Every structure is written in structure tokens, then in C-alpha cells.
C-alpha positions in Angstrom: -52.0 3.4 37.9 -49.6 2.2 35.8 -50.9 -0.8 34.5 -53.7 1.7 34.0 -51.5 3.9 31.7 -49.9 0.5 29.9 -53.0 -0.4 29.0 -54.8 2.4 27.8 -51.6 3.3 25.4 -50.7 0.1 24.4 -52.6 -2.7 22.0 -52.7 -6.5 23.5 -50.8 -7.8 20.6 -47.7 -5.0 21.2 -47.6 -5.9 25.0 -47.8 -9.7 23.9 -44.8 -9.2 21.4 -42.6 -7.2 24.1 -43.1 -9.8 26.4 -41.9 -12.4 23.8 -38.9 -10.5 22.7 -38.0 -10.3 26.4 -38.7 -13.7 27.2 -36.8 -14.6 24.4 -33.9 -12.9 25.5 -34.1 -13.9 28.8 -34.1 -18.0 27.5 -31.1 -17.2 25.0 -29.2 -15.9 27.9 -29.6 -18.8 29.9 -28.8 -21.0 27.1 -25.2 -18.7 26.5 -24.6 -18.5 30.3 -23.4 -22.1 29.8 -21.6 -21.6 26.8 -18.0 -21.8 27.0 -16.5 -18.3 25.8 -20.2 -16.3 26.1 -19.2 -15.7 29.6 -19.9 -11.6 29.9 -22.0 -11.3 26.7 -25.0 -13.2 27.2 -26.9 -9.9 26.6 -25.0 -8.9 23.3 -25.8 -12.4 21.9 -29.0 -12.9 22.6 -29.9 -9.6 21.1 -29.2 -9.9 17.6 -30.7 -13.3 17.7 -34.2 -11.4 19.2 -33.9 -9.0 16.5 -33.8 -11.6 13.7 -36.8 -13.1 15.1 -39.0 -9.9 14.8 -37.4 -8.1 12.3 -38.1 -11.6 10.0 -41.7 -10.3 10.5 -41.7 -6.5 9.4 -39.6 -8.3 6.4 -42.4 -10.8 5.3 -45.6 -8.0 5.8 -43.8 -5.8 3.7 -42.7 -7.9 0.6 -46.6 -9.8 0.9 -47.7 -6.5 0.9 -46.1 -5.6 -2.8 -46.3 -8.8 -4.4 -49.7 -9.4 -3.5 -50.6 -6.3 -4.9 -52.2 -4.1 -1.9 -48.8 -1.8 -1.5 -49.7 -0.7 -4.8 -53.7 -0.5 -3.9 -52.7 2.6 -1.6 -50.7 4.3 -4.3 -53.1 6.2 -6.7 -52.8 9.7 -5.4 -50.8 11.6 -2.5 -53.8 11.4 0.0 -54.3 7.5 -0.1 -50.3 6.9 0.0 -50.6 9.2 3.3 -53.9 7.7 4.8 -55.5 4.9 4.0 -56.3 1.1 5.5 -54.3 -1.7 5.3 -54.6 -4.8 7.4 -51.2 -5.9 7.0 -49.6 -2.6 8.4 -51.8 -2.0 11.1 -49.8 -5.6 12.6 -47.1 -4.2 11.2 -47.2 -1.0 13.1 -48.0 -2.9 16.1 -44.9 -5.3 15.6 -42.9 -2.5 15.0 -43.5 -0.2 18.8 -43.3 -3.3 20.9 -39.5 -4.3 19.0 -38.7 -0.6 19.5 -39.0 -0.3 23.0 -37.1 -3.1 23.1 -34.4 -2.0 21.1 -34.6 1.3 23.8 -34.2 -1.3 27.0 -31.4 -2.9 25.2 -29.6 0.3 24.0 -29.7 1.5 27.7 -28.3 -1.7 29.0 -25.7 -2.5 26.2 -23.1 -0.1 26.0 -22.3 -1.4 21.9 -25.7 0.0 21.0 -25.9 3.3 23.5 -25.1 5.8 20.9 -27.0 9.4 20.3 -27.5 7.9 16.9 -29.2 4.2 17.6 -30.9 5.9 20.5 -32.7 8.6 18.4 -33.0 6.0 15.6 -35.3 4.1 18.5 -37.4 6.8 19.7 -38.2 8.1 16.7 -39.5 5.0 15.2 -41.0 4.3 18.4 -43.1 7.5 18.1 -44.0 6.8 14.6 -45.1 2.9 14.7 -47.2 4.5 17.8 -49.1 7.2 16.0 -49.1 5.5 12.3 -51.7 3.2 13.6 -54.2 6.0 13.7 -52.8 8.5 11.5 -50.8 6.7 9.0 -48.7 6.9 6.2 -49.9 2.9 5.0 -47.9 3.1 1.8 -45.1 5.0 3.2 -45.0 2.5 6.6 -44.7 -0.4 4.3 -41.5 0.4 3.0 -40.0 2.3 6.0 -40.9 -0.2 8.7 -40.8 -3.5 6.4 -39.2 -3.7 3.4 -35.9 -1.6 4.5 -35.5 -3.6 7.1 -34.7 -6.9 4.7 -30.8 -5.7 5.0 -31.2 -5.7 9.0 -31.9 -10.0 8.6 -27.7 -9.9 7.7 -27.3 -7.4 10.5 -28.1 -10.0 13.2 -25.3 -12.1 12.2 -22.7 -9.3 11.5 -24.1 -8.3 14.7 -23.7 -12.0 16.4 -20.3 -12.0 14.8 -19.1 -9.0 16.2 -20.1 -8.6 19.3 -19.8 -12.1 20.4 -16.7 -14.6 21.4 -13.9 -14.5 18.6 -14.2 -18.1 18.1 -17.8 -18.0 16.6 -16.0 -15.6 13.8 -12.7 -18.2 13.9 -15.3 -21.2 13.6 -17.6 -20.0 10.5 -15.3 -17.5 8.8 -17.3 -17.7 5.6 -20.6 -17.1 6.9 -19.7 -14.4 9.0 -17.7 -12.9 5.5 -21.0 -13.4 3.7 -23.5 -12.0 6.0 -21.0 -8.8 6.2 -20.8 -8.4 2.1 -24.9 -9.3 2.1 -25.6 -6.6 4.5 -23.7 -4.2 2.9 -25.3 -4.7 -0.6 -28.3 -4.7 0.2 -28.1 -1.9 2.6 -26.6 0.4 -0.1 -29.7 -0.9 -2.3 -32.5 0.3 -0.1 -31.4 2.1 2.2 -28.6 4.8 0.4 -30.3 4.2 -2.8 -34.1 3.3 -2.7 -34.3 5.3 0.7 -34.0 8.7 -0.6 -35.9 8.3 -4.1 -38.8 7.4 -1.9 -38.1 10.0 0.4 -38.5 12.3 -2.4 -42.3 11.4 -3.1 -42.9 11.0 0.4 -42.1 14.6 1.0 -44.3 16.0 -2.1 -47.1 14.2 -0.9 -46.8 15.9 2.3 -46.3 19.0 1.2 -49.6 18.5 -0.9 -51.5 17.3 2.0 -50.2 20.6 4.3 -51.0 22.7 1.7 -54.1 21.3 0.2 -55.4 19.7 2.8 -59.0 17.0 1.6 -62.6 17.9 3.2 -62.3 16.0 5.8 -59.2 17.6 6.9 -56.2 14.5 6.1 -53.4 13.6 8.3 -53.2 15.4 11.8 -50.8 18.5 10.2 -48.5 18.0 13.5 -47.7 14.8 13.0 -47.4 15.2 9.3 -44.6 17.9 10.6 -43.2 15.3 12.9 -42.8 13.0 10.1 -41.1 15.4 7.7 -38.2 16.0 11.0 -38.1 12.2 11.9 -38.0 11.8 7.9 -34.9 14.3 7.8 -33.2 12.5 10.6 -33.4 9.2 10.1 -32.3 9.4 6.1 -29.5 11.0 7.9 -28.4 8.4 9.5 -28.5 6.2 6.1 -26.6 8.3 4.0 -24.1 8.3 7.2 -24.1 4.8 7.5 -23.7 4.4 3.9 -20.6 6.6 3.7 -19.0 4.4 6.4 -20.2 1.0 4.3 -18.9 2.4 1.2 -15.6 2.9 2.5 -15.3 -0.6 3.6 -16.5 -2.3 0.2 -14.0 -0.4 -1.6 -11.3 -1.6 1.0 -12.4 -5.3 -0.2 -12.3 -4.7 -3.6 -8.8 -3.1 -3.6 -6.8 -6.2 -3.6 -5.6 -9.5 -1.8 -3.6 -7.7 0.6 -6.0 -6.0 2.2 -8.6 -8.4 2.1 -8.0 -9.5 5.2 -7.9 -6.0 6.9 -11.2 -5.3 5.3 -13.5 -8.1 6.1 -12.6 -7.3 9.6 -13.5 -3.9 9.5 -16.6 -4.3 7.3 -19.0 -3.2 9.8 
């Protein structure tokens, strides 16, 4: 019964990627089990590495759609931005769903990530990644699920140094600091500045679709309302996190006397 349910509501690619993520996590756990100073932190060290591997795929698909022009091909009008066919996005949505299932499982296991904000973020994104495979929005999905993940490549390094044994951060202080600053800058550019602008156009298109649906009915109305709620919640998280990042960056800029403290505090 359970296997039938899984087969019915998940794709073969989703199951394959979830298996890869879990297997990689177990493999890394076994490696860190034998690393001096990593005892008790095997899972928290494996998680950011696994995240980096799958996030690289998100970023690759998202930016490829920008550079090959296929993303702009979806931007002709509100209706195509919300519902159109894009082969790369179909793959992106399935990868995201598998990753958010893995993320939710990890957040339950790891206390560092077991917060309402993280769990809410993962669950909302998981639902969107699954529904978007049939209902879109491809144009916005390429940004939210793909391009916006660029800052998370640096975040993987930040989390590795932050939650891992202190010896790693002490051995590679420059890499640690550069990763933190790079993450902060990319987050502020992509998620704090660009995200709200994209959201404004997304809200305009969604309301247009709700008020003036096309002849074929357009995207499922209940799903559109859910997207607006999810966008509000996820956008609010970006603003809250951006505020914390800005505070940390200001401390770095203030001067040498506070640099050491700021470097440690920066996310």
C-alpha cells in the first residue's frame, strides 16, 4: 500500500535523487565517523555537503535558462510567465521536490535546523515543487527554485564551518570568512533586492490571471492563491534573514577593533 502511494505521487527521477541524497549523506557520515574532532557532528557536517551537490544542479539549470534565452522566451505576457512548457524547469521542479523531502527529514533530525522558519520554508517549497510540475509557474520557478539558490552554494561552506569542529574554521580562516561574506553579498543582491522585484511582477501576473482567466481556464485558481500565500511567507523570511545579514556586515565595516567579533558572528 505504501509503495503504491509512493509510486503514484512521486516520479522515478524524484525517487532516484532522494536515494542519491540519502546515500551520499550516509557515505559522508561514515567518513566523518573516523575524522578526529568530528565525533557527534557527523550528520551536521554531511548535510551542507549534500546540499551543495544538489544546489549546484539548481543553479546550473536556472542560469542555463537565462543564458540560452529560454527563460526570456517565457516572459512574453502574464499567461506564459505563469504557465508554459520548459524542459529544464520540469527537471528543476523534480530535483527540488526530492531535496525538500530530504531537507524536511534532516530538519527533524538536526536540532540546528529544527525551527519553524526552516520547516515552514521546506514544506512550502516542497508543495510548490510538486504542484509546479503540472501547474507552473515555469518562468518564476526558474528564478525562485534555481537562480535564487546561487547564494546557497556559499551557505553550504558557511554551515560546514559554523556547525563543524572548531579546528576546521581555525585551519581555514580565510576560506571561512570569504564564504561568509560571499554568501551575505549574494543573498542581499539576489534574495533581498531581486526577489521582491520579481515578486511584484509575479503578484501582478497572478492577480491578472485570477481576474481575467484565459479561455482554457488557466492555472488552477486554488493553486494560484496558495502561491500568493507561499510567496508572502517566503518573501517575509528573506527580509528577516536579510536584516540579520545587514547587521553583521555593518559590524565588519565598522573597523578593525570589531572585525574579529563580526567575522565570528556573520551568520
